C-alpha positions in Angstrom: -14.6 -109.0 59.6 -16.6 -110.8 62.1 -16.2 -109.6 65.8 -15.6 -111.9 68.7 -17.8 -111.7 71.8 -14.8 -111.5 74.0 -13.4 -108.5 72.2 -16.8 -106.7 72.1 -17.2 -106.6 75.9 -14.0 -104.6 76.7 -14.8 -102.3 73.7 -18.3 -101.6 75.1 -16.9 -100.8 78.6 -14.2 -98.5 77.0 -17.0 -96.6 75.2 -18.9 -96.2 78.5 -15.7 -94.8 80.2 -15.2 -92.4 77.3 -18.8 -91.1 77.4 -18.7 -91.0 81.2 -15.6 -88.8 81.1 -17.4 -86.5 78.5 -20.4 -86.3 80.9 -18.0 -85.4 83.8 -16.4 -82.6 81.8 -19.8 -81.4 80.4 -18.8 -82.2 76.8 -21.6 -84.9 76.5 -25.2 -84.8 77.7 -26.0 -87.1 80.7 -28.8 -88.7 78.8 -26.2 -90.1 76.3 -24.4 -91.9 79.1 -27.6 -93.2 80.6 -28.6 -94.7 77.2 -25.2 -96.3 76.7 -25.3 -97.8 80.3 -28.7 -99.3 79.5 -27.2 -101.3 76.6 -26.5 -104.8 78.0 -23.3 -106.8 77.1 -23.2 -109.7 74.7 -24.2 -113.1 76.1 -22.5 -116.3 74.9 -24.4 -117.9 72.1 -27.1 -115.1 71.9 -25.6 -113.0 69.2 -24.0 -113.3 65.7 -20.6 -112.5 67.2 -18.1 -115.4 66.8 -17.4 -117.4 69.9 -13.8 -118.4 70.6 -12.3 -120.9 73.0 -10.6 -119.6 76.0 -6.8 -119.3 75.9 -5.3 -122.2 77.8 -1.9 -122.4 79.6 1.1 -123.7 77.6 1.6 -127.4 78.4 4.3 -128.0 81.0 6.2 -130.3 78.5 6.6 -127.4 76.0 7.9 -125.1 78.7 10.4 -127.8 79.8 11.5 -128.4 76.2 12.3 -124.7 75.8 14.4 -124.3 79.0 17.5 -125.9 77.2 17.6 -123.2 74.5 17.5 -120.0 76.8 20.0 -118.6 79.2 20.0 -119.6 82.9 18.5 -116.2 83.9 15.4 -116.5 81.6 15.2 -120.1 82.4 15.2 -119.4 86.1 12.6 -116.7 85.7 10.3 -119.1 83.7 10.7 -121.9 86.4 10.0 -119.6 89.4 6.9 -118.3 87.7 5.8 -121.9 87.1 6.4 -122.9 90.8 5.0 -119.7 92.4 2.2 -118.5 90.2 4.0 -115.1 89.9 3.2 -112.7 87.1 5.9 -111.9 84.4 6.2 -108.2 85.6 6.7 -109.3 89.2 9.5 -111.7 88.4 11.3 -109.1 86.3 11.5 -106.6 89.2 12.1 -109.0 91.9 14.7 -107.7 94.3 16.3 -109.3 97.3 15.2 -106.6 99.6 11.5 -107.7 98.8 12.0 -111.2 99.9 11.3 -112.5 103.3 13.5 -115.6 103.6 13.1 -116.0 107.4 10.8 -119.1 107.3 10.6 -122.4 105.6 8.3 -120.8 103.0 9.7 -117.5 101.6 7.4 -114.6 100.7 7.9 -112.0 98.1 6.0 -108.7 98.4 6.4 -106.7 95.0 6.5 -102.9 95.4 4.0 -102.6 92.6 1.5 -105.0 91.1 -1.6 -105.2 89.0 -4.1 -104.5 91.8 -2.1 -102.2 94.0 -4.2 -99.2 92.9 -7.2 -100.9 94.6 -5.3 -101.1 97.9 -4.6 -104.8 97.7 -1.4 -106.2 99.1 0.3 -109.0 97.2 2.3 -111.6 99.0 3.6 -114.4 96.9 4.6 -117.7 98.6 7.9 -119.3 97.3 8.3 -123.0 98.1 11.3 -125.1 98.2 11.6 -125.8 94.5 11.5 -122.1 93.5 13.8 -121.3 96.5 16.4 -123.6 95.1 16.2 -121.9 91.7 16.5 -118.4 93.3 19.4 -119.1 95.8 22.3 -118.6 93.3 20.7 -115.3 92.0 20.1 -114.1 95.5 23.8 -114.6 96.4 24.8 -112.7 93.3 22.4 -109.8 93.7 22.0 -109.2 97.4 19.3 -106.7 97.9 19.2 -105.5 94.3 17.3 -106.9 91.4 17.8 -110.7 91.1 17.6 -110.9 87.4 19.8 -108.3 85.7 20.0 -108.1 81.9 23.6 -106.7 82.3 24.7 -109.7 84.4 23.0 -112.1 81.9 24.8 -110.5 79.0 28.1 -110.4 80.7 27.8 -114.1 81.6 26.8 -114.8 77.9 29.8 -112.9 76.6 32.1 -114.6 79.0 30.9 -118.0 77.9 31.0 -117.1 74.3 34.6 -115.9 74.6 35.7 -119.1 76.2 33.8 -121.1 73.6 35.6 -119.3 70.7 39.0 -119.8 72.4 38.3 -123.5 72.9 37.1 -123.9 69.3 40.2 -122.1 68.0 42.6 -124.3 70.0 40.7 -127.4 69.0 40.8 -126.5 65.4 44.7 -126.0 65.7 44.8 -122.2 65.6 47.2 -120.5 67.9 45.8 -117.7 70.0 48.4 -115.3 71.4 47.7 -113.4 74.6 47.2 -110.2 72.6 44.6 -111.9 70.4 42.7 -113.3 73.5 42.8 -109.9 75.0 41.3 -108.3 71.8 38.7 -111.0 71.6 37.6 -110.3 75.2 37.6 -106.5 74.6 35.5 -107.0 71.5 33.0 -109.1 73.4 32.9 -106.6 76.2 32.3 -103.7 73.7 29.5 -105.8 72.1 28.0 -106.6 75.5 28.1 -102.8 76.4 26.4 -102.0 73.1 23.6 -104.5 73.6 22.9 -103.0 77.0 22.5 -99.4 76.0 
């Protein structure tokens, strides 16, 4: 198996960290860490390690093509990320309370983020396109999380129940009120099981 230069660099840094911890806890002699720190990283094109192309973003046309096949919650999350440059973890925990909607441009300040432990603040600007996508979710959620798996599943089950009822009527099957109640109860139970 041939190693890639991009995967060797983090491995080298991890080994340095492990040995440094060993030195701090007097399990490894300091000379071992000094020797490891003196080893330079691999340089592109100067070793036998395989060079790989950088990972590029997914083409916007591919993203647009997938939006029709996912529910409105996930679709909104993808589009807001696209328009705001937000990270996936940040959109998942977006709450109405963390949004400043007072100006023409909204700002989102996530409670936790990738560089918070370095003392960096993160303020994400949300322009008009992303705002238009977020508004219906903001009305539903208030100050709580905008994107709730429970609400997404309930919405899905509601749509599925109606679709089954319409399909039965279209096919000429009679659905009594009792049958519809059972159908909705069954879908609600399934929804609850999926959310556990």
